[in-house]
N, C-alpha and C positions, 0 to 999 in steps of 0.2 A: 765461513769456512768450517764451522760445527754445524753438526744435523741435527736435526729433529729437535729443535727450538731447544736445544740447552745454550748454555754462556759457552765464550770463546775460551779458553785456556790458553793460560800466560803465565810461561815458566821463568821466573825471575830469576837469574842466577848471579852471584856476587858475595865475594869471602866474606864482608863486612856487613852483620847483623844487623846493623845502626841505618847501613845504606837497603838494605833491602825492606827496614820496617818503614822507612820514609817514602819507598815507591810504592809501595803495600797499600799506605795513608793516601796517596797521591792519586792512584788507582780505586780507590776502594769503592766509588760509589757509580764507575763507572759500568757494572754490570759483569765482570768477568769472574770463570773462577780461576785463584790464585793460587800457584805453587810457586815456594822457594828452595834455594839450593845455595849451601854456602862452599859447597863446591863443586866442578867439575865433572868429576868421578858420582858424586850423588845427582846431577842435573842429566847424565849420560842413563844414571839407575831408573829417573823418571824417566825420560823419552823412552827406555826400553818397557816402562812397564804401562803406558798409557797413553792415549791421545795427547799430543798437546797441539795447538793452534800456532803459538806466536815464545819466542825464546828471546831475550830481555838480556844481555850478558855483560858483564863488566870487559873490560878489557885486561888490564892488569893484575892476574893473578898467580897465587904461588901455584907451579906446577907445570900448567899451562895458561899459556894465555887463550884472552876469549875469541883471538882468531884461530887460534890452533882447536881451539871447544868448535867454532862454526866451522872450519873446517869439515869436521865429523858429523856437525849437524844435517851439515848439507850431503854429506856421502849417502849418511845412515837414514834420515827424513827430509827427503830433498822439500817434501810440501810446507814442512813449518817455516812461519817468517821468522826471519833475522834481523836483530838491531843490536844495534852495541852503543853501552853508554861509556865515557871515559873523559879525565884528565884531562889526556892529551890526543887528541882531534885529530893534531895535525904531524901524528907520527904513525898513520894508518893510512898507506898509500892507497891510493883511488884506487888504484888497478885492480888490489885485492880486496877492495870492498866492491868492486865489480867482476870479481871473478867468484866471491862466495857468496852473491844475490843477498848483499847484506841491503837491505831495502831503509837501512834507518841509521845514522849517528849520531848520535845523541851526546853532547859538553856538558862535562861536569863540572861546578856544579849546577847539574839541571832546570829548567822552567819546568813550571809542574803542566801548564796549558801545553806548551811541548810533546814533555814527554806523554799526558792525555793522548795529543792528534796522532803523533807521531802512531801509537798502537793502534789505533781508530783507523788509520789509514790502513793499515796491513792487517786487520783480523776482521 
């Protein structure tokens, strides 16, 4: 998805710093350029300022849910792959996943191999 031999750019969005750190550790040897945002506002600023190949966002965050955020991503940056990580996957209707073009729903606590595999499949 990324051009000219540059690594795919992955944006991780979660309001918990420890979650972002753990995801970064999980992905550090996968060859991605990893960006992190602790808020939807910060994530939208990043998306507006540079190319991103994939967004992995938490669902439950203050101010705006992950699905509301991904609705904006889909409208503004339709080529960006969209994935959700959540402790409550059963609360996200399948129809909404399909409508927003969410390519993977990763349950928390996550399995490192599952996260790596989901990102490999969509970058």
